[in-house]
C-alpha positions, -999 to +999 in steps of 0.1 A: +000+000+000+014+035-009+019+058+020-008+085+023+009+119+022-023+137+029-027+120+063+009+130+071+002+166+062-029+167+083-007+162+114+015+193+106+011+228+120-006+255+099+028+270+090+041+236+080+010+229+059+016+262+040+052+252+033+041+218+021+014+234-002+041+256-017+066+229-024+046+197-031+040+181-065+006+185-081-013+172-111+008+193-134+040+179-121+026+144-124+018+150-161+052+165-167+069+135-151+047+110-171+057+128-203+094+127-195+093+090-185+075+081-217+101+100-238+129+080-220+111+047-222+102+050-259+138+059-268+152+029-247+126+005-261+134+014-298+171+013-291+168-022-276+148-035-306+177-022-328+202-041-307+182-073-306+178-072-344+216-071-347+219-100-324+197-122-346+218-113-376+199-083-390+220-052-384+205-021-399+170-029-388+159-001-365+133-002-338+104+022-344+075+023-320+043+036-336+010+047-320+000+012-311-009-010-282+027-013-271+031+025-269-001+026-248+013+000-225+045+020-220+024+051-214+004+032-187+036+022-170+047+058-171+014+071-157+016+046-128+052+055-121+045+092-122+017+089-097+040+069-074+068+094-077+045+123-068+030+104-039+064+094-025+078+129-029+049+145-012+051+120+017+089+125+021+084+162+020+059+160+048+084+139+068+112+164+061+090+193+072+081+175+105+118+167+112+127+204+108+099+214+131+111+188+157+147+201+155+137+238+154+103+244+170+104+281+163+113+277+126+095+302+103+087+297+066+120+311+055+139+286+077+118+257+063+123+268+027+161+271+031+165+237+048+141+220+024+160+233-006+191+215+008+170+184+015+156+184-020+191+186-035+204+157-015+173+136-022+175+143-059+212+132-060+202+096-052+165+095-062+168+107-098+194+081-108+173+054-092+143+065-112+163+067-144+178+032-139+144+017-134+128+035-163+156+025-187+158-011-176+121-017-175+117-004-211+146-025-224+133-056-207+099-051-223+115-045-257+134-078-254+103-096-243+082-083-272+109-087-298+114-124-292+078-131-287+065-114-318+093-127-340+091-163-326+129-164-322+144-191-299+177-192-280+192-187-246+199-158-222+220-151-192+215-126-164+243-100-162+262-086-144+271-117-124+274-099-091+242-094-070+230-087-035+193-095-041+184-132-036+162-132-067+190-119-088+215-143-072+191-172-080+190-164-117+228-158-119+234-193-104+212-209-130+234-196-158+219-199-193+182-203-195+159-204-225+148-171-241+112-181-234+120-184-196+138-151-197+109-134-214+086-147-187+107-132-159+119-097-171+139-075-148+142-052-130+135-073-099+139-046-073+147-010-068+181-001-082+183-034-100+211-032-125+205-066-141+195-074-176+192-105-198+222-109-222+205-128-251+221-154-274+193-159-300+192-182-330+201-162-361+175-152-386+181-160-423+191-128-441+162-130-465+138-129-435+153-098-419+129-074-437+100-093-421+111-088-385+087-071-362+104-039-351+078-021-331+052-010-356 
C-alpha cells in the first residue's frame, strides 16, 4: 500500500501545511513526469529493438514504435510510475518538514524553505538516478520480451552482471543460461536499483527474412 501523504500533512502545523502546499508536487508535475518518463522509455525501447535485431543477424533494422498498443502499455507504465513518484515525494516532503519542526520548534517559513532546498538537492542526488535506472531497464526488458515473442525467435539468455545482492538476482545468476522463453517470462528489474538485464544469445534469422522482422510498428 502506498503511504498516504495527505494524512501526514494533516498532522502538521498551519505554517508547515503552507510550506508543504508551496513545495509539493501537483497534477501538473505528475503529467510532466509522465511525459518525460515516456520519452525516455520510448527511446530505450526502440534502441533495444535495434540491438536485438543485430543479435539475430539483422544489423541495420531499426526499432520504431508507432502509436499502437505497445506505446499505450508504455504510457500506462509511465502514468503509474509518475503517480507513485509524486506520492512518494509529497510524503517524504511532509516527513522532512516535520523533522525540521522537531529540530527547530520556532522555525519560520524562510527557515523551512532554506532547509528544504538542501533536503531536495540531497534527495535528488540519489533518487533521480534510481528512477532513471528503473525507467531505462524496464523499457529495455519489455523490448526484449516483445521482440522475441512477436518474432518467434528461440535461443538462450544469461542474467548480467554476475554480481548481485538480491536473492532473486542471485538465483537467476546461479542458473546460468536459461531459455529465451523463460527469460521473457521473468523480465527484470526485480527490485529498486536493480542493474541486471538478460544478455541474449538468440538463434540467427536468415538474411532474407530480416525485412519481415517485427520492429515495433
